[in-house]
Structures are given as C-alpha cells and as structure tokens.
SERO-4910 file (N, C-alpha, C, O; in steps of 0.05 Angstrom, whole numbers):
BEGIN
 pado doro    nc1    nc2    nc3   cac1   cac2   cac3    cc1    cc2    cc3    oc1    oc2    oc3
  Met    A    467  -1455   -705    460  -1447   -678    483  -1431   -666    506  -1439   -666
  Pro    A    476  -1406   -655    497  -1389   -644    507  -1400   -618    493  -1412   -602
  Arg    A    532  -1395   -613    545  -1404   -588    540  -1383   -567    541  -1360   -573
  Leu    A    536  -1392   -542    530  -1374   -520    555  -1366   -504    554  -1348   -487
  Asp    A    578  -1378   -510    602  -1372   -495    620  -1351   -510    643  -1349   -504
  Arg    A    608  -1337   -529    622  -1317   -543    625  -1292   -525    611  -1291   -505
  Ala    A    641  -1273   -533    645  -1248   -518    620  -1230   -519    616  -1215   -500
  Glu    A    603  -1233   -540    579  -1216   -542    556  -1228   -527    535  -1214   -525
  Ala    A    557  -1251   -516    535  -1264   -503    531  -1252   -475    550  -1244   -462
  Gly    A    505  -1250   -466    499  -1240   -439    497  -1210   -438    497  -1196   -459
  Phe    A    494  -1199   -414    492  -1170   -409    519  -1159   -402    535  -1172   -389
  Thr    A    522  -1134   -409    546  -1120   -400    541  -1109   -373    518  -1109   -363
  Leu    A    561  -1099   -360    558  -1088   -333    540  -1063   -333    524  -1059   -315
  Ile    A    543  -1047   -354    526  -1023   -356    497  -1030   -359    479  -1018   -347
  Glu    A    491  -1050   -376    463  -1058   -379    452  -1069   -353    428  -1064   -347
  Ala    A    467  -1084   -338    457  -1095   -313    452  -1072   -293    432  -1073   -278
  Leu    A    470  -1052   -292    466  -1029   -274    441  -1013   -282    426  -1004   -265
  Val    A    436  -1009   -308    412   -995   -317    387  -1010   -309    368   -998   -300
  Ala    A    387  -1036   -313    364  -1052   -305    359  -1051   -275    336  -1049   -266
  Leu    A    380  -1051   -259    378  -1049   -230    367  -1022   -222    351  -1020   -204
  Ala    A    376  -1001   -236    365   -974   -230    336   -972   -237    320   -959   -222
  Val    A    327   -983   -259    299   -983   -267    282   -998   -246    261   -988   -238
  Val    A    291  -1020   -236    277  -1036   -216    276  -1020   -190    255  -1019   -177
  Ala    A    298  -1007   -182    298   -991   -157    279   -967   -158    265   -962   -139
  Ile    A    278   -954   -181    259   -932   -184    230   -942   -183    213   -929   -171
  Ser    A    225   -964   -196    198   -976   -195    189   -983   -167    167   -977   -159
  Val    A    207   -996   -152    201  -1003   -124    197   -978   -107    179   -978    -90
  Gly    A    213   -958   -111    209   -933    -97    182   -920   -102    169   -910    -84
  Ala    A    174   -920   -127    148   -908   -134    125   -924   -121    106   -912   -112
  Ile    A    128   -950   -121    107   -967   -108    106   -961    -78     84   -960    -67
  Ala    A    129   -957    -66    130   -952    -37    116   -925    -31    102   -922    -11
  Val    A    121   -905    -48    108   -879    -43     78   -881    -45     64   -870    -29
  Val    A     68   -895    -65     39   -899    -68     28   -914    -44      6   -906    -35
  Met    A     41   -934    -35     31   -949    -12     31   -932     13     13   -934     29
  Gly    A     51   -916     17     53   -898     40     30   -878     40     18   -873     61
  Ser    A     25   -866     17      3   -846     16    -24   -859     20    -42   -847     32
  Thr    A    -27   -883     10    -52   -898     14    -56   -904     44    -78   -902     54
  Ala    A    -35   -912     58    -37   -918     86    -43   -893    102    -59   -894    121
  Arg    A    -31   -870     95    -37   -845    109    -66   -837    105    -80   -829    123
  Gly    A    -75   -840     80   -103   -833     74   -123   -851     89   -143   -842     99
  Thr    A   -116   -876     91   -133   -895    106   -134   -888    136   -155   -889    147
  Arg    A   -111   -880    148   -111   -872    176   -127   -847    180   -142   -845    200
  Gln    A   -125   -828    162   -140   -803    164   -170   -809    162   -186   -797    177
  Leu    A   -178   -826    144   -206   -833    140   -217   -847    165   -239   -841    174
  Glu    A   -201   -866    176   -209   -880    200   -213   -860    223   -232   -863    239
  Gly    A   -194   -841    226   -196   -821    247   -221   -804    244   -234   -797    264
  His    A   -228   -796    219   -252   -780    214   -277   -796    221   -296   -785    232
  Val    A   -278   -822    214   -301   -838    220   -305   -840    250   -328   -839    260
  Val    A   -283   -844    265   -285   -846    294   -295   -819    306   -311   -819    324
  Leu    A   -286   -797    295   -294   -771    304   -324   -766    299   -339   -756    316
  Val    A   -334   -774    276   -362   -772    269   -379   -790    287   -400   -782    296
  Gln    A   -369   -814    293   -383   -832    310   -385   -821    339   -406   -823    352
  Ala    A   -364   -808    348   -364   -795    375   -385   -773    375   -399   -770    395
  Ala    A   -386   -757    354   -406   -736    352   -435   -747    352   -452   -736    365
  Ala    A   -439   -769    338   -465   -782    338   -472   -792    366   -495   -790    375
  Asp    A   -453   -804    380   -457   -813    407   -466   -790    425   -484   -793    442
  Val    A   -452   -767    423   -459   -744    439   -488   -735    433   -504   -730    451
  Leu    A   -495   -733    407   -521   -724    399   -543   -742    410   -565   -732    418
  Trp    A   -539   -768    410   -560   -786    417   -560   -794    446   -582   -802    456
  Ser    A   -538   -793    460   -538   -803    488   -529   -784    509   -535   -788    532
  Glu    A   -515   -763    502   -504   -745    522   -520   -719    525   -519   -707    547
  Leu    A   -534   -711    505   -550   -686    507   -576   -691    522   -586   -713    523
  Pro    A   -587   -670    535   -611   -673    550   -635   -681    532   -635   -675    509
  Gly    A   -654   -695    545   -678   -703    530   -696   -679    526   -691   -657    536
  Arg    A   -718   -683    511   -736   -662    504   -749   -649    528   -755   -625    529
  Lys    A   -754   -665    549   -769   -655    572   -750   -647    595   -760   -637    615
  Asp    A   -724   -650    592   -705   -642    612   -699   -612    611   -703   -599    591
  Asp    A   -689   -602    634   -680   -574    634   -655   -573    617   -638   -590    618
  Val    A   -653   -551    602   -630   -548    583   -612   -525    593   -621   -502    595
  Pro    A   -587   -532    599   -568   -510    606   -559   -495    581   -565   -504    558
  Ser    A   -546   -473    584   -536   -458    561   -512   -471    548   -507   -469    524
  Thr    A   -496   -486    565   -472   -500    555   -470   -526    570   -476   -528    594
  Leu    A   -461   -546    556   -456   -573    567   -431   -584    555   -426   -579    531
  Ser    A   -415   -598    571   -390   -609    560   -385   -636    573   -396   -643    594
  Gly    A   -366   -651    561   -359   -677    573   -339   -691    555   -325   -679    538
  Glu    A   -337   -718    559   -319   -734    544   -333   -760    538   -346   -772    555
  Val    A   -329   -769    513   -340   -795    504   -320   -808    486   -310   -796    467
  Ala    A   -313   -833    492   -294   -848    476   -268   -833    472   -257   -832    450
  Arg    A   -258   -821    493   -233   -805    493   -234   -780    476   -214   -768    470
  His    A   -258   -772    468   -262   -748    452   -276   -728    471   -296   -734    484
  Thr    A   -265   -703    472   -278   -683    488   -299   -668    471   -295   -665    447
  Trp    A   -320   -659    484   -341   -645    469   -353   -623    485   -351   -622    510
  Arg    A   -364   -604    471   -378   -581    483   -402   -575    466   -400   -573    441
  Ala    A   -425   -571    479   -450   -564    465   -461   -538    476   -463   -535    500
  Asp    A   -466   -519    458   -479   -494    466   -507   -494    456   -512   -501    432
  Phe    A   -526   -487    473   -555   -486    466   -563   -457    463   -562   -441    482
  Ile    A   -571   -450    439   -578   -422    433   -607   -420    424   -615   -433    405
  Pro    A   -623   -403    438   -651   -401    430   -654   -390    402   -638   -372    394
  Ile    A   -674   -400    388   -680   -390    361   -706   -375    362   -725   -385    373
  Ser    A   -706   -351    352   -731   -336    352   -750   -347    331   -742   -351    308
  Ala    A   -774   -352    339   -794   -364    320   -816   -343    316   -834   -341    333
  Pro    A   -815   -328    294   -835   -306    291   -863   -316    286   -882   -301    289
  Leu    A   -866   -341    278   -893   -352    272   -909   -359    297   -934   -361    296
  Ala    A   -896   -362    320   -910   -370    344   -900   -354    367   -876   -350    370
  Thr    A   -918   -345    384   -909   -330    408   -905   -350    430   -912   -373    428
  Ala    A   -893   -340    452   -885   -358    474   -909   -373    486   -905   -395    495
  Gly    A   -933   -361    486   -955   -374    498   -970   -394    480   -986   -409    490
  Glu    A   -964   -394    455   -979   -411    436   -968   -439    434   -983   -457    425
  Thr    A   -943   -444    441   -932   -471    438   -917   -479    463   -905   -462    476
  Lys    A   -916   -504    469   -901   -513    492   -873   -522    485   -858   -531    502
  Trp    A   -866   -520    459   -839   -528    450   -822   -504    444   -832   -484    433
  Leu    A   -797   -506    450   -778   -484    445   -755   -495    427   -741   -513    434
  Pro    A   -752   -483    403   -730   -492    385   -704   -480    395   -702   -456    400
  Leu    A   -684   -497    397   -657   -488    405   -637   -498    384   -638   -521    375
  Lys    A   -618   -480    377   -596   -488    360   -575   -501    378   -568   -490    399
  Val    A   -566   -524    370   -545   -539    385   -520   -537    369   -518   -548    347
  Ala    A   -500   -522    379   -474   -520    367   -455   -539    381   -448   -535    404
  Leu    A   -447   -560    367   -431   -582    379   -403   -581    368   -399   -578    344
  Arg    A   -383   -583    386   -355   -584    378   -343   -608    392   -343   -611    416
  Val    A   -332   -626    375   -320   -651    385   -290   -651    377   -284   -646    354
  Ser    A   -273   -656    396   -244   -657    391   -233   -685    397   -239   -697    418
  Ser    A   -217   -695    379   -205   -722    382   -179   -719    397   -168   -697    400
  Pro    A   -169   -741    408   -143   -740    422   -120   -731    404   -100   -720    413
  Ser    A   -123   -736    377   -101   -727    359   -103   -698    352    -84   -687    340
  Gly    A   -124   -684    360   -127   -656    354   -147   -649    332   -152   -625    328
  Ala    A   -157   -669    319   -177   -664    298   -203   -653    311   -210   -662    333
  Val    A   -216   -635    297   -241   -623    309   -263   -625    289   -260   -622    265
  Leu    A   -287   -631    299   -312   -632    283   -331   -613    296   -337   -615    320
  Glu    A   -341   -594    280   -362   -575    290   -387   -579    273   -386   -580    249
  Leu    A   -409   -581    287   -434   -583    273   -456   -568    288   -454   -563    312
  Glu    A   -477   -561    273   -500   -547    284   -525   -562    276   -527   -571    253
  Thr    A   -544   -563    295   -569   -575    289   -590   -560    306   -583   -544    323
  Val    A   -615   -566    301   -637   -554    316   -652   -576    330   -658   -597    318
  Arg    A   -658   -572    356   -674   -591    371   -697   -576    385   -694   -553    392
  Leu    A   -719   -590    388   -741   -579    403   -740   -589    432   -736   -613    437
  Phe    A   -743   -570    451   -743   -576    479   -769   -565    491   -779   -545    481
  Lys    A   -778   -577    513   -802   -567    526   -796   -539    537   -776   -534    550
  Arg    A   -815   -521    532   -812   -493    541   -815   -493    572   -833   -506    582
  Pro    A   -797   -479    585   -799   -478    615   -825   -465    624   -835   -446    612
  Glu    A   -836   -477    645   -862   -467    656   -856   -440    671   -836   -437    684
  Lys    A   -874   -421    667   -871   -396    681   -890   -392    703   -890   -372    716
***
C-alpha cells in the first residue's frame, strides 16, 4: 500500500491554480447564460404587457359600432399611451346608399413607459352616418 505522506502525494500549487481557473471560467459562463435568460424574460414580459394594453384599447377604449367615430382618438391605459386613427376604406362592391355599415381601417399605436412601441392595423365596421 502506497504511503500518502510522500513528496509526490497531493496536488501541486500549479495544479490547484489550474483547477481554480477552470471552476472560475465555468461559473462565469453560467452567470452569462443566466443574465441573458433574465434579460430575455424581462423583454418577453414587457411585450406581453404591451400586447395586453393594445387588446384593452381595442375592446374597451374604441367607440362602439353605433357611436360616432372621430378621425383620431388617443388616451392612456395601464400607463401605456395610445393613438388610434380611423381611415375610411373604399368598398367598390357597395355604394353609399346600399349598406348602412362603413368599413374603417383602425391604425393603432401603443407606447409603453419603457419606450417600446406596438403598431397594428385592423378593420372595423361602424354605422354609416345618416345624411
């Protein structure tokens, strides 16, 4: 059985320093991965909140089908500012007297407090104004 108190037993100082350097590099790499994951998670959460604010505007802040529609509307919801532009769409299949509904393009722009912006367009039908 070999003796453990010989001069060759154990690690040398160089071997210990190399092992310490390998551990430090591994811990650093893990920290970088965790940091990028945390940043990605925050960005994703911010985007989800922005999309939710846009959905809130579309469903609760815009005028109803029978309400008068301005050309522009703006406001704030959940600390997000928004602006909606209502643009008439020409409908070649129906003339103004044939239908009581008017298709309007809704261009919505929502800005978060952090500066992120979401722009979307949709079409809504509104009651045609009486003449």
